[in-house]
N, C-alpha and C positions, 0 to 999 in steps of 0.2 A: 503494500500501499504506499503510496505516495506521501511526502509528508506536505502538510499543509503551507501555503504561502503563509498564513498568519495566523498567530496562535496568541489566544490572550487567555492567563491564568490567575485567579484570585484578583483581578485588577482593581484596584481601590483608587478614586481620585477625590481628596478631600480638599475644602475651601475653609479659610480661616485660621484663627491663631489661637495659643492659649492664653488664658488670662493670667492675672497676676499671680497668683497663687497654684498656678499650673491646672487649674480647671481649664478644659477644653470645650469650645464652642464650633468647632467645627463641623461642617457640613458634607455628608459624603454626597456628591454629586453622581458617581459612578459607585456602585458598589458591590464587591466582590463576583465580577463577572468572568465567565470562562467561553471563548468561543474558538471556532475554528472557521478559516475561509480557504475554500480549496481551489484549485486551479480549474478554471472553465464554470465555475456556476456562480449562481446570484444569490446573496445572504442577504435579506431586507431586514432592516432595525427599525422599527416603528414603536409610536408611544405618542403621548401628546406633548406639547411645548413644555420644558424642564426635565423632562424623564431622565434627561441625561445622553441623550443618544450624539450630540453633537461633540459633547465633552468623549465621548468615547471613542469616536471618529479621530478626533486631534490626535490622542493615544494612540492609535492604530497606525495614524501616519507619522508618528515620532514628532509631532510638532510640541506634545506636552508629555512631562513624564508621570508615569503613575506615582502616587503616594505609597503604595503597596502592590505585590503582584509584579507579573512579567509578561510583556509582550515580544514575542518571538516571529522572527521574520525566517523562513526555511529553516526552523527548528534553533536558530541561534538569538540567544536574547537580545534585545536592541539595548540593553543597559551597559551590555559591555562592547559596544560597537567602536573601533576604531574610524578613522576619517575614510580608508577605503571601503567598508563595510557601510557607511553610509552612502557613500557615492554608487554602489550598486544599489541598495535600497530606494534611492531618489529615482534610480532608472527604472526601478520594476514596479514600485506602487506610487502610483498618482494620484492627486486629488480632482475633483471637479466641484467647484464651489456653488452657495446659493444664489449669489449675486453676480452675474458674470460681467457686470459693469466695473464692479470694485475690484476684481480678481484681475483686470487688466489694465496694463499702463495708459493713462489717456494720452501719453506724451508719444506712444509708440504707434507706428503705422503695423498694419495687420503681419506684411512682410518682416519687417524687423522685429516682432514679436515671436515669429516664428523661428526666425533664423538666428535668433540669441541662443536657442535651446539645442536648436541643431548644431551649430558650434561650439557651442560650451560642451556639448557630450561627444564631439567629434563625430558627428554621424552624417555629414556633407562636406565635402571640399568646395572651393570657392568656384571650380566647374561644374558642380553638380547642385548646387546650392537651392537656384532658382528653380530648378526641376523638382527636388525636395520640396519644397515649400508649394508647388503646385499640386504635385500628388497629395498633399495632406489636406489643402482647400478641396480639391476632389471628394476625397475621401468622406469630408464632411457637408458636400451637398453643396459646395461654394464653387463659383465660377473664378478662378485665378485672375484670368485680367480685370473683371469688374472688380474683384474685393482686395486684391494684394496692396493696395496704396492707400485703403482707408483707414481711417483712425476710428476707435471704439463709438464716440459721441455720432460717426455717420453711420452706426448700423444699429439695427434692431435689436431687441432684447435678444430673440431668436437666433439671430445672427453672431451677437455677441457670445452665446453660450457656444454655437457651433466653433468658433475661434477657439475659447477655452477648452473644447474638447479634443481640437484638433494639436494645440499645444500638449496635453497630456497626453495624446497618442504618438506625438514626434518621437519620443524616446523609447517606443516599442515597449510598453509596459505589461506586466503578467498580470496586474491588479488596478482596477481603478476602485476609488471611493469618491462615494458622489453623495455630498451632504444637501438632500432637498434640490436637486438640479432643475426642478421643475418649477418649483413652486413661485417665483418670481415671474412667469412666462403665461400668455393667454392660454385658454384653452385646446385652442387650433395648434398653437405654436408646440405645445406639451407635447401633443400627439407625434408631431416630428418629431422633436429632439428624442423621445420614447423609442421610435422606431430606429432611430441613427444609433442610440445606445444598444439596441438590440442585436441591429446588423454586425456593428462592429465587435461586439462581445463574442457573436457566432463565427464570424469570418476569422478572428483572430485566438479564438479559445481563451477569452480573457477572462479572470476573476470578477466579481461585480460585488461592491457593497454599496447598499441602496439604503441610506437615510432617509426614511419618509412618514407623513401621517397619512399619506392618499393610500388607503386601502385597496382601492382599484386598480393603480399601478401596481401594487406590489402582489397582487393576484394574478395580473397578469403576464409579469416577467420573472418572479424570483422561484428559486428552487425550495430555500429554506428560511425560516422567518423567527428573528428573537422580538418577542414584546416586552419593553420596558415601562417602569412606572417608579419614580423616586430613586431611580438610579440602579434599580435590581431587575432580575429579568423574571417577568410573571409566568411566561410560557415559551417553548420554543419547540421548533419541530419542522417536519416538511410542510411547506405554504399550504397545501391542500387541506393537510390534516388539520392544520393550527385554525385556519379562516373556515374551513367547514364542519370543522365537530371540536369549535374552544372549549376548554376546560375551564377557563377562569372569567367569572365576572366582568373584571377588565377589558378582556379580549372580547367579551359579549358587547361592552357598550360602546368600543370602539368599533366594532362592526354595526352597530347601530346608527351610528354617525355618519356612515357611509351615504355619498352623496345620490339620489333618485330623483326621477322625472317627476313619478307620480307624487304629489302633495299628500295625499292620504297614508301613504306608506310613510313618507317621510314624518309626519304626525305622531304615526304608530310607533315609529324608533324613536323618536324624541321623549314620547313618553317610557318608553321602554330605559332609555338612559337616565331619566330623572327618577325611575324604581332604582334601578340599578344604584346609582350615586349616593342613594340613600343609606343602602348598607356597604358602602365601600370596603372592598376587601384591602387587609392590609398584605405589602408585599411578601412575599416567601421566596 
């Protein structure tokens, strides 16, 4: 059996400090999480705002150190990484952020943004750079002639996210960690970006960690799911099993909140949420 790309064991992330007499007031944003991410699979992490999803994503990306526990890349604990290990990790695990506009340098044209990545990782020479940029733009559905010299403010939200995806794909990663990559986009654009991510994942056998609160998206593309509440894992397993036969009241309340076109069904689900939240379960 192959080693997972990323592994988390007993990961805790606390915020806050001790008081004058050593009494702690630290709060656990992530509380004792275990997970594996395998090559070629889509793992969804879902939960309401404040459940710890983004904090967990930052630790998986190596942008934040766990308070305790370990995150490992291909079996090697990231806490013991040297500079060459971090270089390999940064090429293999790439982020896609929620707000594409804030993730792009407003002073850089599209071609400069992509060229910087290709040069830094020595993935193109001066002779092949223009061709490599054109191929990246084609791969995300953008015309290189039309878009290579544009600045981020000259792009729509969907086009900005496509550039962000092209930048992530430039280093040929093994794994993409996408934190709410659709939430800032219009519904019609969301479908296009979702199709793009699925096509890239399938064609390149990518692993994908999808942080989301949209269970319709999660149900459509994920293989496994982790449900978080107050930093803890409430429920985990194959997506069809968890969403089809939820075992916790919290997961049922999330399912009841899914958007539906019929207002009568929406009202019934809202009443179900209210009834469930009255007896909200403690995380286990």
